[in-house]
TORKOL-4160 file (C-alpha; in steps of 0.2 Angstrom, whole numbers, padded with zeros to 4 digits, m for minus):
266
<pt num="1" X="m0115" Y="0106" Z="m0168"/>
<pt num="2" X="m0113" Y="0124" Z="m0160"/>
<pt num="3" X="m0098" Y="0129" Z="m0150"/>
<pt num="4" X="m0107" Y="0129" Z="m0134"/>
<pt num="5" X="m0116" Y="0113" Z="m0138"/>
<pt num="6" X="m0098" Y="0103" Z="m0142"/>
<pt num="7" X="m0092" Y="0111" Z="m0125"/>
<pt num="8" X="m0107" Y="0102" Z="m0116"/>
<pt num="9" X="m0106" Y="0087" Z="m0125"/>
<pt num="10" X="m0088" Y="0085" Z="m0121"/>
<pt num="11" X="m0090" Y="0091" Z="m0103"/>
<pt num="12" X="m0104" Y="0076" Z="m0101"/>
<pt num="13" X="m0092" Y="0063" Z="m0109"/>
<pt num="14" X="m0078" Y="0067" Z="m0099"/>
<pt num="15" X="m0089" Y="0067" Z="m0082"/>
<pt num="16" X="m0096" Y="0051" Z="m0087"/>
<pt num="17" X="m0080" Y="0043" Z="m0091"/>
<pt num="18" X="m0072" Y="0049" Z="m0076"/>
<pt num="19" X="m0083" Y="0040" Z="m0065"/>
<pt num="20" X="m0075" Y="0023" Z="m0071"/>
<pt num="21" X="m0061" Y="0016" Z="m0061"/>
<pt num="22" X="m0048" Y="0003" Z="m0069"/>
<pt num="23" X="m0041" Y="m0004" Z="m0053"/>
<pt num="24" X="m0025" Y="m0017" Z="m0053"/>
<pt num="25" X="m0020" Y="m0028" Z="m0039"/>
<pt num="26" X="m0011" Y="m0034" Z="m0031"/>
<pt num="27" X="0002" Y="m0019" Z="m0033"/>
<pt num="28" X="0017" Y="m0029" Z="m0032"/>
<pt num="29" X="0021" Y="m0048" Z="m0031"/>
<pt num="30" X="0034" Y="m0060" Z="m0031"/>
<pt num="31" X="0035" Y="m0077" Z="m0039"/>
<pt num="32" X="0048" Y="m0089" Z="m0041"/>
<pt num="33" X="0054" Y="m0094" Z="m0060"/>
<pt num="34" X="0043" Y="m0109" Z="m0067"/>
<pt num="35" X="0027" Y="m0103" Z="m0059"/>
<pt num="36" X="0010" Y="m0096" Z="m0064"/>
<pt num="37" X="0008" Y="m0076" Z="m0060"/>
<pt num="38" X="m0009" Y="m0071" Z="m0061"/>
<pt num="39" X="m0012" Y="m0051" Z="m0063"/>
<pt num="40" X="m0031" Y="m0044" Z="m0060"/>
<pt num="41" X="m0041" Y="m0030" Z="m0067"/>
<pt num="42" X="m0057" Y="m0024" Z="m0062"/>
<pt num="43" X="m0068" Y="m0010" Z="m0069"/>
<pt num="44" X="m0080" Y="m0002" Z="m0057"/>
<pt num="45" X="m0094" Y="0011" Z="m0060"/>
<pt num="46" X="m0097" Y="0005" Z="m0078"/>
<pt num="47" X="m0111" Y="0013" Z="m0088"/>
<pt num="48" X="m0106" Y="0004" Z="m0103"/>
<pt num="49" X="m0101" Y="m0015" Z="m0103"/>
<pt num="50" X="m0085" Y="m0018" Z="m0105"/>
<pt num="51" X="m0080" Y="m0032" Z="m0117"/>
<pt num="52" X="m0061" Y="m0032" Z="m0119"/>
<pt num="53" X="m0047" Y="m0027" Z="m0108"/>
<pt num="54" X="m0030" Y="m0025" Z="m0114"/>
<pt num="55" X="m0014" Y="m0028" Z="m0105"/>
<pt num="56" X="0003" Y="m0019" Z="m0108"/>
<pt num="57" X="0020" Y="m0023" Z="m0102"/>
<pt num="58" X="0033" Y="m0006" Z="m0097"/>
<pt num="59" X="0049" Y="m0011" Z="m0105"/>
<pt num="60" X="0067" Y="m0006" Z="m0097"/>
<pt num="61" X="0066" Y="0009" Z="m0108"/>
<pt num="62" X="0051" Y="0014" Z="m0101"/>
<pt num="63" X="0042" Y="0010" Z="m0117"/>
<pt num="64" X="0024" Y="0002" Z="m0117"/>
<pt num="65" X="0022" Y="m0014" Z="m0129"/>
<pt num="66" X="0005" Y="m0021" Z="m0131"/>
<pt num="67" X="0004" Y="m0040" Z="m0121"/>
<pt num="68" X="m0013" Y="m0047" Z="m0122"/>
<pt num="69" X="m0029" Y="m0044" Z="m0124"/>
<pt num="70" X="m0044" Y="m0053" Z="m0112"/>
<pt num="71" X="m0062" Y="m0056" Z="m0117"/>
<pt num="72" X="m0073" Y="m0069" Z="m0114"/>
<pt num="73" X="m0069" Y="m0085" Z="m0124"/>
<pt num="74" X="m0052" Y="m0078" Z="m0128"/>
<pt num="75" X="m0040" Y="m0090" Z="m0133"/>
<pt num="76" X="m0021" Y="m0094" Z="m0125"/>
<pt num="77" X="m0008" Y="m0086" Z="m0134"/>
<pt num="78" X="0009" Y="m0095" Z="m0129"/>
<pt num="79" X="0012" Y="m0093" Z="m0111"/>
<pt num="80" X="m0002" Y="m0080" Z="m0108"/>
<pt num="81" X="m0021" Y="m0082" Z="m0105"/>
<pt num="82" X="m0035" Y="m0073" Z="m0097"/>
<pt num="83" X="m0053" Y="m0074" Z="m0090"/>
<pt num="84" X="m0066" Y="m0064" Z="m0085"/>
<pt num="85" X="m0081" Y="m0066" Z="m0071"/>
<pt num="86" X="m0098" Y="m0068" Z="m0077"/>
<pt num="87" X="m0102" Y="m0048" Z="m0074"/>
<pt num="88" X="m0088" Y="m0044" Z="m0084"/>
<pt num="89" X="m0081" Y="m0032" Z="m0071"/>
<pt num="90" X="m0065" Y="m0042" Z="m0067"/>
<pt num="91" X="m0053" Y="m0047" Z="m0079"/>
<pt num="92" X="m0035" Y="m0057" Z="m0076"/>
<pt num="93" X="m0020" Y="m0061" Z="m0086"/>
<pt num="94" X="m0011" Y="m0076" Z="m0083"/>
<pt num="95" X="0009" Y="m0080" Z="m0087"/>
<pt num="96" X="0013" Y="m0097" Z="m0087"/>
<pt num="97" X="0031" Y="m0103" Z="m0084"/>
<pt num="98" X="0039" Y="m0088" Z="m0078"/>
<pt num="99" X="0054" Y="m0082" Z="m0083"/>
<pt num="100" X="0066" Y="m0068" Z="m0075"/>
<pt num="101" X="0063" Y="m0057" Z="m0089"/>
<pt num="102" X="0045" Y="m0059" Z="m0087"/>
<pt num="103" X="0050" Y="m0045" Z="m0070"/>
<pt num="104" X="0040" Y="m0029" Z="m0076"/>
<pt num="105" X="0026" Y="m0017" Z="m0073"/>
<pt num="106" X="0011" Y="m0021" Z="m0082"/>
<pt num="107" X="m0005" Y="m0011" Z="m0085"/>
<pt num="108" X="m0023" Y="m0015" Z="m0090"/>
<pt num="109" X="m0033" Y="m0003" Z="m0100"/>
<pt num="110" X="m0052" Y="m0002" Z="m0104"/>
<pt num="111" X="m0058" Y="0008" Z="m0119"/>
<pt num="112" X="m0075" Y="0018" Z="m0114"/>
<pt num="113" X="m0080" Y="0030" Z="m0127"/>
<pt num="114" X="m0065" Y="0030" Z="m0138"/>
<pt num="115" X="m0056" Y="0035" Z="m0122"/>
<pt num="116" X="m0043" Y="0022" Z="m0115"/>
<pt num="117" X="m0042" Y="0021" Z="m0096"/>
<pt num="118" X="m0027" Y="0012" Z="m0089"/>
<pt num="119" X="m0026" Y="0005" Z="m0072"/>
<pt num="120" X="m0013" Y="0009" Z="m0058"/>
<pt num="121" X="0000" Y="m0004" Z="m0065"/>
<pt num="122" X="0005" Y="m0019" Z="m0055"/>
<pt num="123" X="0025" Y="m0024" Z="m0052"/>
<pt num="124" X="0027" Y="m0043" Z="m0055"/>
<pt num="125" X="0046" Y="m0048" Z="m0049"/>
<pt num="126" X="0051" Y="m0065" Z="m0054"/>
<pt num="127" X="0066" Y="m0072" Z="m0044"/>
<pt num="128" X="0077" Y="m0086" Z="m0048"/>
<pt num="129" X="0081" Y="m0098" Z="m0033"/>
<pt num="130" X="0100" Y="m0097" Z="m0038"/>
<pt num="131" X="0100" Y="m0080" Z="m0038"/>
<pt num="132" X="0102" Y="m0078" Z="m0018"/>
<pt num="133" X="0100" Y="m0062" Z="m0008"/>
<pt num="134" X="0101" Y="m0045" Z="m0013"/>
<pt num="135" X="0117" Y="m0035" Z="m0015"/>
<pt num="136" X="0119" Y="m0018" Z="m0008"/>
<pt num="137" X="0132" Y="m0004" Z="m0011"/>
<pt num="138" X="0134" Y="0013" Z="m0004"/>
<pt num="139" X="0140" Y="0027" Z="m0017"/>
<pt num="140" X="0150" Y="0041" Z="m0010"/>
<pt num="141" X="0151" Y="0058" Z="m0016"/>
<pt num="142" X="0162" Y="0064" Z="m0029"/>
<pt num="143" X="0177" Y="0074" Z="m0024"/>
<pt num="144" X="0171" Y="0090" Z="m0032"/>
<pt num="145" X="0155" Y="0088" Z="m0021"/>
<pt num="146" X="0164" Y="0087" Z="m0005"/>
<pt num="147" X="0175" Y="0102" Z="m0010"/>
<pt num="148" X="0159" Y="0114" Z="m0014"/>
<pt num="149" X="0144" Y="0108" Z="m0004"/>
<pt num="150" X="0138" Y="0111" Z="0014"/>
<pt num="151" X="0130" Y="0094" Z="0013"/>
<pt num="152" X="0132" Y="0080" Z="0003"/>
<pt num="153" X="0122" Y="0065" Z="m0003"/>
<pt num="154" X="0123" Y="0045" Z="m0001"/>
<pt num="155" X="0116" Y="0033" Z="m0013"/>
<pt num="156" X="0113" Y="0014" Z="m0008"/>
<pt num="157" X="0109" Y="0004" Z="m0022"/>
<pt num="158" X="0100" Y="m0013" Z="m0019"/>
<pt num="159" X="0103" Y="m0023" Z="m0036"/>
<pt num="160" X="0091" Y="m0040" Z="m0037"/>
<pt num="161" X="0078" Y="m0037" Z="m0023"/>
<pt num="162" X="0060" Y="m0040" Z="m0022"/>
<pt num="163" X="0045" Y="m0037" Z="m0011"/>
<pt num="164" X="0052" Y="m0051" Z="0001"/>
<pt num="165" X="0063" Y="m0037" Z="0006"/>
<pt num="166" X="0060" Y="m0023" Z="0018"/>
<pt num="167" X="0061" Y="m0002" Z="0010"/>
<pt num="168" X="0081" Y="0002" Z="0013"/>
<pt num="169" X="0085" Y="0011" Z="0029"/>
<pt num="170" X="0099" Y="0023" Z="0033"/>
<pt num="171" X="0108" Y="0023" Z="0049"/>
<pt num="172" X="0121" Y="0038" Z="0054"/>
<pt num="173" X="0131" Y="0033" Z="0069"/>
<pt num="174" X="0116" Y="0025" Z="0077"/>
<pt num="175" X="0103" Y="0037" Z="0071"/>
<pt num="176" X="0088" Y="0032" Z="0059"/>
<pt num="177" X="0089" Y="0045" Z="0044"/>
<pt num="178" X="0075" Y="0050" Z="0034"/>
<pt num="179" X="0079" Y="0044" Z="0013"/>
<pt num="180" X="0069" Y="0046" Z="m0002"/>
<pt num="181" X="0068" Y="0030" Z="m0011"/>
<pt num="182" X="0065" Y="0027" Z="m0029"/>
<pt num="183" X="0052" Y="0017" Z="m0039"/>
<pt num="184" X="0065" Y="0005" Z="m0046"/>
<pt num="185" X="0070" Y="m0002" Z="m0061"/>
<pt num="186" X="0072" Y="m0018" Z="m0072"/>
<pt num="187" X="0086" Y="m0024" Z="m0081"/>
<pt num="188" X="0084" Y="m0035" Z="m0097"/>
<pt num="189" X="0089" Y="m0051" Z="m0089"/>
<pt num="190" X="0074" Y="m0044" Z="m0076"/>
<pt num="191" X="0082" Y="m0041" Z="m0060"/>
<pt num="192" X="0075" Y="m0028" Z="m0050"/>
<pt num="193" X="0086" Y="m0014" Z="m0042"/>
<pt num="194" X="0081" Y="0001" Z="m0031"/>
<pt num="195" X="0089" Y="0015" Z="m0024"/>
<pt num="196" X="0088" Y="0026" Z="m0010"/>
<pt num="197" X="0096" Y="0044" Z="m0006"/>
<pt num="198" X="0098" Y="0053" Z="0010"/>
<pt num="199" X="0108" Y="0070" Z="0013"/>
<pt num="200" X="0119" Y="0075" Z="0027"/>
<pt num="201" X="0129" Y="0088" Z="0033"/>
<pt num="202" X="0147" Y="0087" Z="0026"/>
<pt num="203" X="0155" Y="0092" Z="0044"/>
<pt num="204" X="0146" Y="0072" Z="0049"/>
<pt num="205" X="0155" Y="0065" Z="0032"/>
<pt num="206" X="0171" Y="0072" Z="0037"/>
<pt num="207" X="0170" Y="0063" Z="0056"/>
<pt num="208" X="0173" Y="0048" Z="0061"/>
<pt num="209" X="0153" Y="0046" Z="0060"/>
<pt num="210" X="0147" Y="0029" Z="0053"/>
<pt num="211" X="0134" Y="0025" Z="0042"/>
<pt num="212" X="0126" Y="0010" Z="0034"/>
<pt num="213" X="0111" Y="0006" Z="0024"/>
<pt num="214" X="0100" Y="m0008" Z="0026"/>
<pt num="215" X="0086" Y="m0022" Z="0022"/>
<pt num="216" X="0078" Y="m0033" Z="0031"/>
<pt num="217" X="0070" Y="m0049" Z="0024"/>
<pt num="218" X="0051" Y="m0049" Z="0029"/>
<pt num="219" X="0047" Y="m0067" Z="0026"/>
<pt num="220" X="0039" Y="m0075" Z="0040"/>
<pt num="221" X="0048" Y="m0063" Z="0051"/>
<pt num="222" X="0052" Y="m0070" Z="0067"/>
<pt num="223" X="0069" Y="m0081" Z="0070"/>
<pt num="224" X="0070" Y="m0081" Z="0049"/>
<pt num="225" X="0073" Y="m0063" Z="0048"/>
<pt num="226" X="0090" Y="m0060" Z="0040"/>
<pt num="227" X="0098" Y="m0042" Z="0038"/>
<pt num="228" X="0109" Y="m0037" Z="0024"/>
<pt num="229" X="0119" Y="m0019" Z="0025"/>
<pt num="230" X="0133" Y="m0012" Z="0017"/>
<pt num="231" X="0143" Y="0001" Z="0028"/>
<pt num="232" X="0153" Y="0018" Z="0023"/>
<pt num="233" X="0166" Y="0013" Z="0033"/>
<pt num="234" X="0172" Y="m0003" Z="0024"/>
<pt num="235" X="0173" Y="0003" Z="0006"/>
<pt num="236" X="0169" Y="0020" Z="m0004"/>
<pt num="237" X="0164" Y="0019" Z="m0019"/>
<pt num="238" X="0164" Y="0035" Z="m0030"/>
<pt num="239" X="0153" Y="0033" Z="m0045"/>
<pt num="240" X="0151" Y="0051" Z="m0050"/>
<pt num="241" X="0133" Y="0055" Z="m0040"/>
<pt num="242" X="0132" Y="0070" Z="m0051"/>
<pt num="243" X="0128" Y="0059" Z="m0064"/>
<pt num="244" X="0115" Y="0050" Z="m0056"/>
<pt num="245" X="0106" Y="0066" Z="m0050"/>
<pt num="246" X="0107" Y="0078" Z="m0063"/>
<pt num="247" X="0103" Y="0068" Z="m0079"/>
<pt num="248" X="0089" Y="0059" Z="m0083"/>
<pt num="249" X="0087" Y="0043" Z="m0077"/>
<pt num="250" X="0084" Y="0025" Z="m0082"/>
<pt num="251" X="0100" Y="0023" Z="m0093"/>
<pt num="252" X="0111" Y="0033" Z="m0083"/>
<pt num="253" X="0105" Y="0022" Z="m0067"/>
<pt num="254" X="0107" Y="0006" Z="m0076"/>
<pt num="255" X="0124" Y="0012" Z="m0082"/>
<pt num="256" X="0131" Y="0016" Z="m0062"/>
<pt num="257" X="0124" Y="m0001" Z="m0057"/>
<pt num="258" X="0136" Y="m0010" Z="m0070"/>
<pt num="259" X="0150" Y="0003" Z="m0065"/>
<pt num="260" X="0149" Y="0001" Z="m0047"/>
<pt num="261" X="0147" Y="m0019" Z="m0050"/>
<pt num="262" X="0163" Y="m0019" Z="m0059"/>
<pt num="263" X="0171" Y="m0008" Z="m0046"/>
<pt num="264" X="0166" Y="m0018" Z="m0031"/>
<pt num="265" X="0173" Y="m0033" Z="m0039"/>
<pt num="266" X="0191" Y="m0024" Z="m0041"/>
């Protein structure tokens, strides 16, 4: 095959594969420990029949681990089983008797023309009835940051949370502030934690301003709504903010959660 013919073939192959859509749903779900969780993977715009869908789990260190493959007539493997519709365009993974450490992000993948295509990912959060509500903790800047910068950064950590709670909201002296919320991380026990950072002028920090972060219970709404918050006037946890923002992520993030939990108990 000549050089030009090779690139034409490659272009046609990629163009054909790129029309295939691998869609996972729901994007996020929360289940109680001991229940059955189902993750769905839909394959659209298929030009060659898909017989197998591969499922992967993303570990707390970011690695992807093969978990299970779903195909028509497949076998149950431990707590994992799967199924497929008659058209073989919708595949699902079921996890029986879920445990806290089943909490993770799961990805499905299909193989078409020797190329693996992955879905958008589904976050599964397994909660324990005895776990109660999430915990909030505001991390304030280091002394070095308050001495050298015109603005300072506050971080709100919400640990052991789930989709039953709203995104983190910041309020500075009665004013709602825009913030940047991360995608969250799981620890080995399956606890899901997220963080939100907001930048404020140093002058505001040094003033008698009040500031707090909060999450709201969005389960059924109405009179059952619950608000959890932490306020910077109650306690200031100096937990090495510069370490969080200047070093790459996951391990440092978990170290900070652990360190600040210990600190808050003293």
